[in-house]
C-alpha positions as CSV (number, residue, x, y, z in Angstrom):
1,M,79.4,-45.5,66.5
2,G,82.7,-46.4,68.1
3,S,82.1,-43.9,70.9
4,A,78.7,-45.3,71.5
5,F,80.2,-48.7,71.9
6,F,82.6,-47.5,74.6
7,D,79.9,-45.4,76.4
8,E,77.7,-48.5,76.5
9,G,80.6,-50.5,77.8
10,K,81.2,-48.0,80.6
11,A,77.5,-47.8,81.5
12,H,77.2,-51.6,81.8
13,A,80.5,-51.8,83.6
14,A,79.3,-49.2,86.1
15,G,76.4,-51.6,86.4
16,A,75.3,-49.2,88.5
17,P,75.7,-49.3,92.1
18,A,72.5,-51.3,92.4
19,N,74.2,-54.5,91.5
20,G,77.4,-53.9,93.4
21,L,79.8,-53.9,90.4
22,P,82.8,-51.5,90.5
23,A,82.4,-48.3,88.6
24,R,85.1,-49.2,86.1
25,S,85.5,-53.0,85.7
26,A,87.8,-55.0,83.4
27,R,85.1,-54.9,80.8
28,S,85.4,-51.1,80.0
29,I,89.2,-51.1,80.0
30,G,90.2,-54.6,78.8
31,L,87.6,-54.8,76.0
32,R,88.6,-51.4,74.8
33,H,92.2,-52.6,74.4
34,A,91.1,-55.8,72.7
35,A,88.8,-53.9,70.3
36,L,91.6,-51.5,69.4
37,L,94.1,-54.3,68.9
38,Q,91.8,-56.4,66.7
39,T,90.8,-53.3,64.7
40,A,94.4,-52.4,64.1
41,G,95.1,-55.9,62.9
42,A,92.1,-55.7,60.5
43,L,93.3,-52.3,59.1
44,L,96.8,-53.8,58.3
45,W,95.1,-55.5,55.4
46,I,94.9,-52.1,53.6
47,P,98.7,-51.7,53.2
48,Q,99.0,-55.4,52.4
49,A,96.4,-55.1,49.6
50,S,98.2,-52.0,48.3
51,L,101.6,-53.9,48.2
52,L,100.0,-56.9,46.5
53,A,98.3,-54.8,43.9
54,Y,101.5,-52.8,43.3
55,A,103.5,-56.0,42.9
56,V,101.0,-57.7,40.5
57,G,100.7,-54.5,38.5
58,G,104.5,-54.3,38.2
59,I,104.7,-57.9,37.0
60,A,102.0,-57.1,34.4
61,D,104.1,-54.1,33.3
62,G,107.2,-56.2,32.8
63,D,109.0,-55.8,36.2
64,G,111.3,-58.7,37.2
65,L,111.2,-61.0,40.2
66,R,113.7,-58.8,42.1
67,D,111.3,-55.8,41.9
68,V,108.6,-57.6,43.8
69,L,110.8,-59.1,46.6
70,W,110.6,-56.1,48.9
71,P,106.8,-55.8,48.5
72,A,106.5,-59.5,49.2
73,F,108.7,-59.1,52.3
74,F,106.6,-56.3,53.7
75,V,103.4,-58.2,53.0
76,L,104.9,-61.1,55.1
77,V,105.9,-58.8,57.9
78,L,102.5,-57.1,58.0
79,G,100.8,-60.6,57.9
80,I,102.8,-61.6,61.0
81,A,101.9,-58.4,62.7
82,K,98.3,-58.8,61.9
83,A,98.2,-62.3,63.3
84,L,99.9,-61.2,66.5
85,L,97.5,-58.3,67.0
86,D,94.5,-60.6,66.4
87,A,95.9,-63.2,68.9
88,V,96.8,-60.7,71.6
89,G,93.4,-58.9,71.1
90,G,91.5,-62.2,71.4
91,Q,93.3,-63.2,74.6
92,T,92.8,-59.8,76.1
93,A,89.1,-59.9,75.3
94,L,88.7,-63.4,76.7
95,Y,90.5,-62.5,79.9
96,S,88.4,-59.3,80.3
97,A,85.2,-61.2,79.7
98,R,86.1,-63.9,82.2
99,T,87.0,-61.2,84.8
100,E,83.7,-59.4,84.2
101,L,81.7,-62.7,84.5
102,S,83.5,-63.5,87.8
103,L,82.6,-60.1,89.2
104,R,78.9,-60.6,88.2
105,R,78.9,-64.1,89.7
106,Q,80.4,-62.8,92.9
107,V,77.7,-60.1,93.1
108,A,74.9,-62.6,92.4
109,V,76.3,-65.2,94.9
110,A,76.7,-62.5,97.6
111,A,73.1,-61.3,97.0
112,L,71.8,-64.9,97.3
113,A,73.8,-65.4,100.5
114,R,72.1,-62.4,102.0
115,R,68.7,-63.8,101.2
116,S,67.1,-65.4,104.2
117,P,66.3,-69.2,104.3
118,I,62.8,-68.2,105.3
119,D,62.3,-66.0,102.2
120,G,59.6,-67.7,100.1
121,T,60.6,-65.6,97.1
122,R,64.1,-67.0,96.7
123,P,64.6,-68.6,93.3
124,A,64.7,-72.4,93.1
125,S,68.1,-74.0,93.6
126,G,67.9,-75.7,90.2
127,Q,67.2,-72.4,88.5
128,V,70.1,-70.6,90.4
129,A,72.5,-73.4,89.4
130,S,71.4,-73.2,85.8
131,I,71.9,-69.4,85.7
132,L,75.3,-69.3,87.6
133,G,76.7,-72.4,85.9
134,E,75.3,-72.9,82.4
135,Q,73.7,-69.7,81.3
136,A,76.4,-67.4,82.8
137,E,78.9,-68.9,80.4
138,L,77.0,-67.3,77.5
139,V,78.3,-64.0,78.8
140,I,81.9,-64.9,77.7
141,P,81.3,-65.0,73.9
142,Y,79.1,-62.0,74.2
143,L,81.8,-59.8,75.8
144,A,84.8,-61.4,74.2
145,R,83.5,-61.6,70.7
146,F,80.6,-59.3,70.1
147,F,81.9,-56.1,71.6
148,P,85.3,-56.1,69.8
149,A,83.5,-57.3,66.6
150,R,81.0,-54.4,66.8
151,F,83.7,-51.8,67.3
152,K,85.7,-53.3,64.4
153,A,82.6,-53.3,62.2
154,S,82.1,-49.6,63.0
155,V,85.6,-48.5,62.2
156,T,87.2,-50.8,59.6
157,P,84.6,-50.4,56.8
158,L,84.7,-46.7,57.1
159,V,88.5,-46.6,56.7
160,I,88.3,-49.0,53.8
161,L,85.6,-46.9,52.2
162,V,87.8,-43.8,52.4
163,C,90.7,-45.7,50.7
164,V,88.4,-47.0,47.9
165,L,87.0,-43.5,47.5
166,A,90.5,-42.1,46.9
167,T,90.7,-44.4,43.9
168,S,87.1,-44.8,42.5
169,W,84.0,-42.9,43.6
170,V,81.8,-45.5,41.8
171,A,83.2,-48.4,43.8
172,A,82.9,-46.4,47.0
173,L,79.3,-45.6,46.2
174,V,78.4,-49.3,45.6
175,L,79.9,-50.2,49.0
176,L,78.2,-47.3,50.7
177,I,74.8,-48.4,49.4
178,A,75.3,-52.0,50.4
179,M,76.7,-51.2,53.9
180,P,73.7,-49.8,55.8
181,L,71.4,-52.6,54.6
182,I,73.3,-55.2,56.5
183,P,73.1,-53.7,60.0
184,L,69.5,-52.7,59.4
185,F,68.4,-56.2,58.7
186,M,70.6,-57.5,61.5
187,A,69.0,-55.1,64.0
188,L,65.5,-56.2,62.9
189,I,66.4,-59.9,63.2
190,G,68.3,-59.2,66.4
191,W,65.2,-58.0,68.2
192,R,63.5,-61.3,67.5
193,A,66.7,-63.2,68.5
194,Q,66.9,-61.4,71.9
195,A,63.3,-62.2,72.7
196,A,63.7,-65.8,71.6
197,S,66.9,-66.2,73.6
198,K,65.3,-64.8,76.7
199,K,62.5,-67.3,76.5
200,Q,64.9,-70.1,75.8
201,L,67.0,-69.3,78.9
202,A,63.9,-69.0,81.0
203,A,62.7,-72.4,79.8
204,T,66.1,-73.9,80.6
205,G,66.0,-72.5,84.2
206,R,62.5,-73.8,84.7
207,L,63.4,-77.3,83.4
208,N,66.5,-77.5,85.7
209,A,64.5,-76.4,88.7
210,F,61.8,-78.9,88.0
211,L,64.3,-81.7,87.4
212,L,66.2,-81.0,90.6
213,D,63.0,-80.8,92.6
214,R,61.7,-84.1,91.3
215,L,65.1,-85.8,91.9
216,R,65.0,-84.7,95.5
217,G,61.5,-86.1,95.9
218,L,62.0,-89.2,93.9
219,A,61.3,-91.5,96.8
220,T,58.0,-89.7,97.5
221,I,57.1,-89.8,93.8
222,R,57.6,-93.6,93.7
223,S,55.6,-94.0,96.9
224,F,52.6,-92.3,95.4
225,D,53.0,-94.0,92.0
226,A,53.4,-90.7,90.2
227,V,56.5,-91.6,88.1
228,G,54.4,-91.6,84.9
229,L,52.9,-88.2,85.5
230,T,56.4,-86.8,86.4
231,A,57.9,-88.3,83.2
232,T,55.1,-86.8,81.1
233,R,55.6,-83.4,82.6
234,L,59.4,-83.6,82.1
235,R,58.9,-84.7,78.5
236,A,56.6,-81.8,77.8
237,D,59.0,-79.3,79.3
238,A,61.9,-80.8,77.3
239,E,59.9,-80.5,74.1
240,D,59.1,-76.9,74.9
241,L,62.8,-76.2,75.5
242,K,63.7,-77.9,72.2
243,T,61.2,-75.8,70.3
244,R,62.5,-72.6,71.8
245,T,66.1,-73.6,71.1
246,M,65.3,-74.4,67.5
247,A,63.6,-71.0,67.2
248,V,66.8,-69.3,68.4
249,L,68.9,-71.2,65.9
250,K,66.6,-70.5,63.1
251,I,66.8,-66.7,63.7
252,A,70.6,-67.0,64.0
253,F,70.9,-68.8,60.6
254,L,68.5,-66.2,59.0
255,S,70.8,-63.4,60.2
256,S,73.8,-65.1,58.6
257,A,72.0,-65.7,55.4
258,V,70.9,-62.0,55.1
259,L,74.4,-60.8,55.6
260,E,75.9,-63.2,53.1
261,L,73.4,-62.2,50.5
262,F,74.1,-58.5,50.7
263,A,77.8,-59.0,51.1
264,A,77.9,-61.2,48.0
265,L,75.9,-58.7,46.0
266,G,78.1,-55.8,47.0
267,V,81.3,-57.6,46.1
268,A,79.8,-58.8,42.8
269,M,78.8,-55.3,41.8
270,V,82.3,-53.9,42.6
271,A,83.8,-56.8,40.6
272,V,81.6,-56.0,37.6
273,Y,82.5,-52.4,37.6
274,V,86.3,-53.1,37.9
275,G,86.1,-55.8,35.2
276,F,84.3,-53.5,32.7
277,S,86.6,-50.6,33.5
278,L,89.7,-52.7,32.9
279,L,88.2,-53.9,29.6
280,G,87.6,-50.3,28.5
281,E,83.9,-50.5,28.5
282,I,83.4,-48.0,31.4
283,H,85.3,-44.7,31.3
284,F,84.1,-43.0,34.4
285,G,84.2,-43.5,38.2
286,T,87.8,-42.6,38.8
287,W,89.6,-39.4,39.7
288,S,92.4,-39.8,37.1
289,G,91.0,-41.2,33.9
290,K,91.2,-44.9,33.2
291,L,91.4,-47.4,36.1
292,S,94.8,-49.2,36.1
293,L,95.3,-52.9,36.8
294,A,96.9,-52.1,40.2
295,E,94.1,-49.8,41.2
296,G,91.4,-52.3,40.1
297,L,93.1,-55.1,42.0
298,F,93.5,-52.9,45.0
299,I,89.7,-52.2,45.0
300,L,88.9,-55.9,44.5
301,L,91.1,-56.9,47.4
302,L,89.5,-54.4,49.7
303,A,85.9,-55.2,48.7
304,P,85.7,-58.5,50.6
305,A,87.6,-57.0,53.5
306,F,85.0,-54.2,53.6
307,F,82.3,-56.8,54.4
308,E,84.5,-59.0,56.6
309,P,83.9,-57.1,59.9
310,L,80.2,-57.1,59.1
311,R,80.3,-60.8,58.4
312,E,82.1,-61.4,61.7
313,L,79.5,-59.3,63.5
314,S,76.7,-61.3,62.0
315,S,78.3,-64.6,63.2
316,V,78.4,-63.3,66.8
317,W,75.0,-61.5,66.6
318,H,73.4,-64.5,68.3
319,D,76.0,-64.3,71.1
320,R,74.7,-60.8,71.8
321,A,71.1,-62.0,72.2
322,A,72.1,-64.9,74.4
323,G,74.6,-62.9,76.4
324,E,72.3,-60.0,77.2
325,A,69.6,-62.5,78.3
326,A,72.2,-64.2,80.5
327,I,73.4,-60.9,82.0
328,K,69.9,-59.9,82.8
329,A,69.3,-63.2,84.5
330,L,72.6,-62.8,86.5
331,D,71.7,-59.2,87.5
332,G,68.3,-60.5,88.5
333,L,69.9,-62.8,91.0
334,G,72.1,-59.9,92.2
335,E,69.3,-57.5,92.9
336,C,68.2,-56.9,96.4
337,G,64.8,-58.1,97.3
338,G,62.8,-60.3,99.6
339,I,63.9,-61.0,103.1
340,E,67.6,-60.6,103.8
341,I,69.6,-61.9,106.7
342,V,70.5,-59.3,109.3
343,D,73.9,-57.7,108.8
344,T,76.4,-60.6,108.3
345,Q,79.4,-58.4,109.1
346,S,80.5,-58.8,112.7
347,T,80.7,-55.5,114.7
348,G,83.4,-57.3,116.8
349,P,84.3,-60.6,118.3
350,A,81.6,-62.5,120.2
351,P,81.5,-60.9,123.7
352,R,82.8,-63.0,126.5
353,V,80.3,-61.9,129.1
354,D,78.5,-63.7,131.9
355,R,75.1,-63.2,130.5
356,L,73.5,-63.2,127.0
357,D,69.9,-62.0,127.6
358,I,67.6,-62.0,124.6
359,E,65.1,-59.1,124.5
360,F,62.2,-58.6,122.1
361,D,61.2,-54.9,122.1
362,D,57.8,-54.2,120.4
363,V,58.7,-56.5,117.5
364,S,56.5,-56.8,114.4
365,F,57.2,-59.0,111.4
366,R,55.5,-59.7,108.1
367,Y,56.9,-62.0,105.4
368,D,55.4,-60.0,102.5
369,C,52.5,-57.7,101.7
370,S,50.3,-60.5,100.5
371,R,50.4,-62.4,103.8
372,P,49.0,-61.5,107.2
373,T,51.3,-60.2,109.9
374,A,53.2,-63.0,111.6
375,L,54.0,-61.0,114.8
376,T,52.6,-57.7,116.1
377,G,54.0,-55.7,119.0
378,F,55.8,-58.7,120.6
379,S,57.9,-57.9,123.7
380,C,59.6,-60.4,125.8
381,L,62.8,-61.0,127.8
382,I,64.5,-64.4,127.9
383,A,67.3,-64.5,130.5
384,D,70.6,-66.1,129.9
385,G,70.6,-69.8,130.7
386,E,66.8,-70.0,130.7
387,H,65.0,-72.9,129.0
388,V,61.9,-71.6,127.2
389,A,59.2,-73.5,125.1
390,L,57.4,-71.6,122.4
391,A,53.9,-73.2,122.1
392,G,50.9,-72.4,119.9
393,A,49.0,-73.4,116.8
394,S,50.8,-73.9,113.5
395,G,51.5,-70.6,111.8
396,A,51.2,-68.6,115.0
397,G,54.8,-67.4,114.7
398,K,57.0,-69.8,116.7
399,S,59.5,-70.5,113.9
400,T,59.4,-66.8,113.1
401,L,60.6,-65.9,116.6
402,L,63.5,-68.4,116.3
403,A,64.4,-66.9,112.9
404,L,64.4,-63.3,114.4
405,I,66.7,-64.4,117.2
406,A,69.1,-66.0,114.8
407,G,69.1,-62.9,112.6
408,L,67.6,-64.7,109.6
409,A,65.3,-61.8,109.1
410,P,65.0,-58.2,110.4
411,P,61.8,-57.1,112.2
412,Q,59.7,-54.6,110.5
413,T,59.3,-52.6,113.7
414,G,61.0,-52.9,117.1
415,Q,64.3,-54.6,117.7
416,V,65.8,-57.9,118.8
417,L,68.7,-57.4,121.2
418,I,71.1,-60.0,122.5
419,D,73.3,-58.7,125.4
420,G,72.0,-55.2,124.5
421,R,73.1,-55.2,120.9
422,S,71.6,-56.2,117.5
423,V,72.3,-59.6,116.1
424,D,75.5,-59.8,113.9
425,A,77.9,-62.4,112.9
426,G,79.7,-62.3,116.2
427,V,76.6,-62.9,118.2
428,R,75.4,-65.5,115.7
429,S,78.6,-67.5,116.2
430,T,77.3,-68.3,119.8
431,M,74.1,-69.9,118.5
432,A,73.3,-73.5,117.4
433,W,70.2,-74.2,115.2
434,I,68.6,-77.6,115.5
435,G,65.9,-78.0,112.9
436,Q,63.7,-80.9,111.8
437,T,65.9,-81.7,108.8
438,P,69.5,-80.8,109.5
439,H,71.8,-80.6,106.4
440,I,74.1,-83.6,106.2
441,F,77.1,-83.6,103.9
442,A,78.5,-86.5,101.9
443,R,81.3,-87.3,104.3
444,S,81.8,-89.4,107.4
445,L,79.6,-89.0,110.5
446,A,82.5,-87.6,112.5
447,G,83.2,-85.1,109.7
448,N,79.6,-84.1,109.8
449,V,79.8,-83.5,113.5
450,L,83.1,-81.6,113.5
451,L,82.6,-79.6,110.3
452,D,86.4,-79.2,110.0
453,R,86.7,-77.8,113.5
454,H,89.6,-79.1,115.6
455,C,87.8,-80.5,118.6
456,C,88.9,-82.9,121.3
457,V,85.4,-83.7,122.6
458,L,84.1,-85.6,119.7
459,Q,83.4,-88.8,121.7
460,E,81.7,-86.8,124.4
461,A,79.5,-85.1,121.9
462,L,78.6,-88.4,120.3
463,A,77.8,-89.9,123.6
464,L,75.7,-86.9,124.7
465,A,73.6,-87.3,121.5
466,K,73.5,-91.1,121.9
467,L,75.2,-91.4,118.5
468,D,78.3,-93.3,119.5
469,G,76.9,-96.6,118.5
470,V,76.0,-95.3,115.0
471,A,79.4,-93.7,114.7
472,A,81.1,-97.0,115.6
473,A,79.0,-98.9,113.1
474,N,79.7,-96.4,110.2
475,G,83.4,-95.8,111.0
476,K,85.0,-93.6,108.4
477,R,82.5,-94.6,105.7
478,P,80.9,-91.4,104.2
479,L,77.2,-90.9,104.7
480,G,75.0,-90.6,101.7
481,E,74.3,-87.0,100.5
482,G,71.4,-85.5,102.3
483,G,71.6,-88.1,105.1
484,A,70.8,-91.2,103.1
485,G,71.4,-94.1,105.5
486,L,70.3,-92.2,108.6
487,S,66.9,-92.2,110.2
488,G,65.1,-89.0,111.2
489,G,66.0,-89.5,114.8
490,E,69.7,-90.2,114.0
491,A,69.8,-87.0,111.8
492,L,68.5,-85.0,114.8
493,R,71.1,-86.6,117.1
494,L,73.8,-85.6,114.6
495,A,72.6,-81.9,114.9
496,I,72.7,-82.1,118.7
497,A,76.2,-83.6,118.5
498,R,77.3,-80.7,116.2
499,A,76.2,-78.2,118.8
500,A,77.8,-80.2,121.6
501,A,81.2,-80.3,119.8
502,N,81.2,-76.5,119.5
503,P,82.5,-75.0,122.9
504,F,81.4,-71.5,121.9
505,I,77.7,-72.3,121.7
506,R,75.7,-70.5,124.4
507,I,72.2,-70.2,122.7
508,I,70.4,-73.2,121.3
509,L,67.4,-72.7,119.0
510,A,65.4,-75.9,118.3
511,D,62.5,-75.9,115.8
512,E,60.1,-78.9,116.4
513,P,63.0,-81.3,117.3
514,T,60.6,-84.1,118.3
515,A,58.1,-83.8,115.4
516,H,57.3,-86.9,113.4
517,L,59.3,-89.1,115.9
518,D,58.0,-92.1,117.9
519,A,57.6,-91.7,121.7
520,V,60.8,-93.5,122.6
521,T,63.0,-91.6,120.1
522,A,61.3,-88.3,121.1
523,A,62.1,-89.0,124.8
524,E,65.7,-89.7,123.9
525,I,66.0,-86.5,121.9
526,T,64.5,-84.5,124.7
527,E,67.0,-85.9,127.2
528,S,69.9,-85.1,124.9
529,L,68.6,-81.6,124.4
530,I,68.3,-81.0,128.1
531,A,71.8,-82.3,128.7
532,L,73.2,-80.2,125.8
533,A,71.4,-77.1,127.2
534,S,73.0,-77.4,130.7
535,E,74.1,-73.8,131.6
536,R,73.1,-72.6,128.1
537,T,70.0,-70.8,126.8
538,L,67.5,-73.2,125.1
539,I,64.5,-72.0,123.1
540,V,62.3,-74.7,121.6
541,A,59.4,-74.2,119.3
542,T,57.3,-77.3,119.8
543,H,53.9,-78.9,119.9
544,D,55.2,-81.7,122.2
545,A,53.6,-81.2,125.6
546,R,56.2,-83.5,127.3
547,L,59.1,-81.5,125.9
548,A,57.4,-78.2,126.8
549,A,56.9,-79.5,130.4
550,R,60.7,-79.9,130.8
551,M,61.3,-76.2,130.1
552,D,61.5,-73.5,132.8
553,R,58.9,-71.4,131.1
554,R,56.4,-71.6,128.3
555,I,55.3,-68.8,126.0
556,V,52.0,-69.6,124.3
557,I,51.7,-67.8,121.0
558,D,48.0,-67.5,119.9
559,A,48.0,-64.7,117.4
560,P,47.1,-62.0,117.8
561,F,47.4,-62.7,121.6
562,L,50.6,-63.7,123.3
563,Q,50.6,-65.2,126.7
564,E,53.3,-66.4,129.1
565,A,52.8,-69.3,131.4
566,A,55.3,-70.6,134.0
567,E,55.7,-74.3,134.2
């Protein structure tokens, strides 16, 4: 059973190459040391019990106080050693578990970072936050407590059983009969506990995702007078989570009750046998005639210790169910799937060349098997410094083309080349993305523009984006998270200022920059874009005919037909 524990630890630690964990993590080594230390500490009770039984037996036989001083001294020394082994083993297990959790979190976060923003199968932010923050912490007690406890429960009772057998085969038989009933019932209950914990964690993730989504859209909910419906849905989800949590707790308490029942019966039967043997009513069950007081006391001291590792295992059995469900959720985040960003590792520094031509060579792209093809056999060349408008009906593939240029998704067939090479982090560093809803951090307007870059053209960037007046009015006051306090036009101007403050930008990708804006603001945004794109490549996906008319060329995307029109 002990070897099975270590084999399973290695198998999980190898985690297999699929989830990116190292072949031998801290879990397979550190938890082994922790389990051995804690098991050694538990086994020290055997010599302690022997010394105590010898001392009490000696006192009963008329020995003086001096005769029991040395046994008492060794009991004290063994007690101190036992406490130290338990403490060191506990700390080692906790450190190993924390290391393992950090590795799994890194793998999950790295996998999420590779998922493209245009991937519709990405898990909700609230669910991801719940798994990485709240649910992941359930892995700690699972690794730090359950694995050492299981190894201790597989070794300590067997050693104690051998020691009891050396004194009385009847007492050993009683313990042997009681021992397998406990893990049997714990396993039966554990299957239910694991399924209930998995459902409870899934309900927690759904509730967090729902709550975060509704908090983000609170203004819209109020506008449509849907607060009551949202509150009703939230209340129903909370009640469902409460029911599932109580089901998990009920199973956990049932597991503890089963163990306590069988442990109490086992100890009571041993005590009855020892008691009647010492009274002279039972004359069998030992290897050397009558059971002495020291031998009987030794058996009585070991009987509770026999069940103690099993009792400890029962107390952490719920940690196993919750921990395995949490690990499965973490590994689910770390699994590859969906649309991934093109290789984020740079193949070298961004090239300082005169031209950065963008070439589409027979490119086809599909978001997933259940959706129609977004692009089929698209070929095009956009010269360095050219201003191009992507026009066409909604869903024709304009934003998809921008995403392919930015490397946010790889094409199914064909290739996208910039300066003759595939998109990587080095090429991507020369791009600026201006979307309809740029992300705004809870910091000052200047901080949002510079993004911690050291730049001496801040005022020029603000002036180009016609944002200097807003910057003067806000000063160093932080903006609200998500851009609270800025209008839609001002948020777009901020994105333009960000690009203008970066001297390395050579390709500008703009996705519907004038959508949902009034005519005056749209005209100002257009002028700022044209000024920003001077001597740079500008590719705009737009329905705005006035913005498209300011471009050098227009590519009309009317799937499945692609047309080019010079303007």
